[in-house]
N, C-alpha and C positions, 0 to 999 in steps of 0.2 A: 615313574620309571625315567621319564625324561629329566626331571630334576635331579634324580639320583646320577646320571651320567654327567651332567653339567657340574655337579658337586665333586665327584670324583676327579675330573678334568682340573678343578679350580684349586683342589687341595693337594694334587699332586706336584704342583709347581710351588717352590718355596715363596715366590713373591705373591702368588695366590693365598696362601696361608697367611702372609704378613697384611694384605690388603683386607682378608676376612675378618683378622683379628682386629684390627682398626675400626672396621665399620661395625663390628658386634659390640665393640667396647662402646663406640661413639653412640651406637643406637640406645644402650643401655643408659649412658651417661646423660643422653637426653630425656630418655623415657622417664625415669624414676623422678627428676625433678617435675617434668610436667603432671605426672599423677600427685606429686605431693602439693604442688600450686594449685592445682585443679581442686583437691580435697579442702584445703584451707580456706580458697575463695568460696566455694560453695557452702561450706560451714559458717563462714561469715556472713554470707548472704541469707543463710537459713536462720542464724541466731539474731540479726538484725530485723527479721520479718519482711524483707524485701521479696523472697521467694514465694511467701504467703500471699503478699499483696499481687505479686504476678500471677499467681495460681488462680485466685479469685476474678481478676481481671480477664484471664483467658477463658474461664468457665461463663462468665458473664458475656463475653463475646460469642461463645458458642451457644449459649441459650439464645442470644438474639439472631443468630444463623438459623437455628431451628425454628424459631417463631417465624421468621420471613419465609423458610422452606414449607412450614405448615399452612401458613395463612395466605401467603402471596403466590405460591405457585400455581393455583387453581385460577389466578386471575390473569394469566400471561397473555390470554388472547387480546386484551384490551390494555394499552399501554398507560393510560390514564388512570386505571383501576390499579395496576401495579405500581406506579408511583404514590398513590394515595395510600395504598397499604404500606409501601416502604416508610412513608413519613409518619404513620399512625399505626404501627404494628401492635396486634393486641399479644398478650403475654404468651409463651409457650405453654401447653398443656400437653403432658405425656398421654398417648393414646395406646390402648391394646395391651400388649405384653411388656410394652417398655418399663413401667413400674417394677414388675416383677423381676426383668433382668437387671435392672439396677440394684435392687435389693439382693438378689443373688451374687452380685459382683460385688458389692460392698461385704457380705457375709464371707465370701472366699478371701478377700483381702484381709480381713481381720481374723482369719482363723490361723491356728498354729499348723505346721506341715504334718505334726502325727494325726491331728483330728481329719484333716483332708484325705490321708492316706485310709484311716479306718471308714472314714464316710463313703469313700470309692468302693472299698471292700464290701461295706455292708449294702450298698445299691446292688452291687453285682449279685449277691448272694439273694437278695429279695426279687431280683427279675428271674 
């Protein structure tokens, strides 16, 4: 409601209409080229393989962080043990429900939208 009152005041003045027109045109003149350039930059990075390399680098870093959290967090009481663990961290081993969750996430990302809707309906009917 507050925004509508401000908009009425702004549009009732001819100078307000002029400023609003310039700002809205400038917004679109800047916004459209930004989207176009961003699209082409990301497409070029994807085709050159840089995005895949970046994704694998980030995934490796996350696995290292998970390994440190899994193996070094229990050793927090003694600083020398933590330091030794950080220097020689064992590889990360998924525990509990994590492999099942990862598989379900991968299956969900690979499904078509029609199958997801039907699967959701079938699950509700079975319950």
